[in-house]
N, C-alpha and C positions, 0 to 999 in steps of 0.2 A: 157916233162918228169920231167925237173927240177922244173916246177911249181907244179906238183903233189907231188914231194918230199918235197917242201917247205910247201905246205899246210898240208901234213901229220905231218911234224915236229912241226908246229904251233899248230895243233890239239892235238898232244901228250903233248906238253908243257902245253896247257890250261887244258887238262884232269888231268895232274899231279897237277897243281895248285888247281883246283876245288876239287880233291880228298884230297889234303892236308888240305884245308880249311874245308871241310866236316868232315874229321877225327878229326881235332882240335876242331870243334864245338861239335861233339859228345862226345869227351873226357871231354870237359868243362861241358856238361850236366850231364855226368856220375859222375864227381867229384863235382858237385854243392851241397852245403849243406846250407839249410836255416839258417838265422841268426836272432837274436832277440836283440832289444835295451834294455840295462840295465845299472844300475849305477855301476861304479867302483870307489873305494876309491883312491883319488889322494894325500892323506897325511895320516900320522899315526894318529889314533884316540885312545885316552886313555879310559880305562874302566870308566863308569859313566859320560863321557863327553857328553854334549848336542850336537846334530847333527846340522850342519849348511850346507846350500846348497853348499857353496864353497868347502866343503870337498869331493865332488863327481864330476865325469864327466861321461857323457853318451857315451857308446861305443856299437858297433855292435859285438856280440859274437856268434860263432856257437852254434846252439841249442844242439849239442851233448855234449858240455862241461858243460852244465847247466841243463841237462834233469832231474836230480835227486834232484835239489834244487829249492827253491822258491825265485826267484830273484826279484829285485825292478826295475820297469820301469821308475818311476819318483819320484822326491823328495817329492812330496805331500803325498806319501804313508807312509813316515817315519818322516814327519815334526813334531817337538815337542817331539820326542823320544830321548832316551839316549843309548849309547853303553853298552852292557852287559859286554864285556871284551875288551882287547886291540885288535885293528884292524889295519892292516898294509897296507901301500901304495900298490896299484896295485891289491888288493884283490877285487873280485866281491862281491858287497854288497848283503847280504841275509837277509830276513825278520827275521829269527831266531836270528840274532845278536843284535836286538834292542828291547827295551821295554819302558814302561812308567816310569816316575820318581817314582810313587807310588809303582809299582811292584818291582822296584829295590831298594826301600828304600833309595832313595837319598834325603838328607836333605840339602837344600841350605841356606847359611847364607848371611846376608846383606854385602855389601862392607865394608871393614874395621873391620869386626868381624870374629871370628873364632868359630868353633863348639867344644863343650866340653860336656862330659857326667858326670852326678852327680848321685851317689847312694844316695837315700833319706832314712832317718831314719824313717819317719812317714808314711811309705808305708801301714802299717796295718790299719791306721785310715780311716775314711770315705772320706776324701778329695781326696785320690788318685783315687777313682772311678770317680770323676768329671773331672780329668785332661785328656785332649786329645790333639793331635796335634793342634796347633794354640790357645790353651788356654793360658791365662796369669797368671803368678804366681809370688809371692815374695819368695826369697830364704834366709834362715837364717842358721847360723851355731851355734852350741853349743860347747863352748870351756872351758876348765878348766881356772879358773881365772888367774893363773900365766902365762899360755900360752897366754891368751887373752891380757893381759897388754903388753907383749912384742910384740905381733903381731900388736896391735893397735897403737903402737908408730910410725910405718911406714905407717899406713893406717888410718889417722885421719878422712878421709871423711866418713868412714863406720859408720852406726848407731849402737849404743850400747843399748842393752836391759837391763833387770834386772839381777842382780847377784842372784843366788839361789843355795844353797847347794854346794857352791864351783865352780859353773859354770857361765859363762857369755853367753848371747845370743847376737849374732851380726847379724844385717841385712846386708847381702852382696849385694843383687841386688833387685831393686824395679821394678816390672812390666816387666818381661821378657817373651817373647813368647816361648812356648814349641814347638820344632821341631818334637820331637818323644818321646814316652813313652814306656818302655820295662819291661817285667816281669823278674824274676830271671834267666830264661833260655835264655834271650836275644831276645825273641819274642815280636814283637810290640803289645802293648795293645791298642785295639780299643773299647773294651766293656767288660762287666763282664765275658764273657766266656773266655777271654784271660788271666784271672788271675789278681793278684794284681801288681801294678806298683812297680818295684824295683829301676829303674833309669830313668832319663829323659835326653834328649839332648837339649841343648840350644845354642844360638849364643851370644857371649859376646865380649867385647873389650879385647885387649891384657892385659890391667891392671887387668880387672876382672878375666880373665883366670889365671893370675899369683897369684892373691889372693886365688882363689879356690884351685889351686894346692899346695900352701903353707899350706893350712889348711887340706888337705886330710888326713894326718896321725895323726892329733891332734884334729880333730873336727868331729862331725856328722852333716849332712845337713838335713834340714826340709823345706817344702814348704807350702805355703798357697795359695789357689785359689783366684782369683779376680773376684768378681761377675759382670756379665753383660759386660764383656770385651772380645770380640771375634771378630776375623776377618776372612774373607773367605780366603782359601788357595790361594796363588798367588806366582808367581815367583818373587824372590828378587835378 
């Protein structure tokens, strides 16, 4: 009799254990949610910053969290792109957050130089139509003689042109590459249909930038194109 009771007890215990395991497994299957591998930002990224692989880490994310967005599974999908806006650490990287340098109008300058915009006086003449990004130009300023003399006392290296009708022409910069050209509405000019160039963006040394800024209120700026000098667009 005792043996029967013992066998029944063991059987009951085993039944409870099997039932518990089965219930747990069924619950796990019910609660299971598929996951997808995607990139997550592991540091803050500033707007217009070029993307680097170390800015991201790959993580498994439940599909329900990203079902309505287009995520990125690998860095190769966004290599060479730039951030449209500020992106913060721990955010899931989405394709809509990034674009090309050209579409975002990002103009990179060489190391040691800074970007500066110049409104040009001779926009209405034919030379402006020939100026495009990566064209090379000379930049001149036209200044009243009395202002020019005072300005040139501290900037002797600048080239001085002819004095005419009370004004002096100063050659500020020789052979500088144009990063971007824009019409009066600030829209980039890439052809005749975009209108006449009103201003250009260039990269200059700190000294050159200082000279240009000192002349803004007292001079007008003009450019001349340099024939047969053109380089392919490249990262600098």
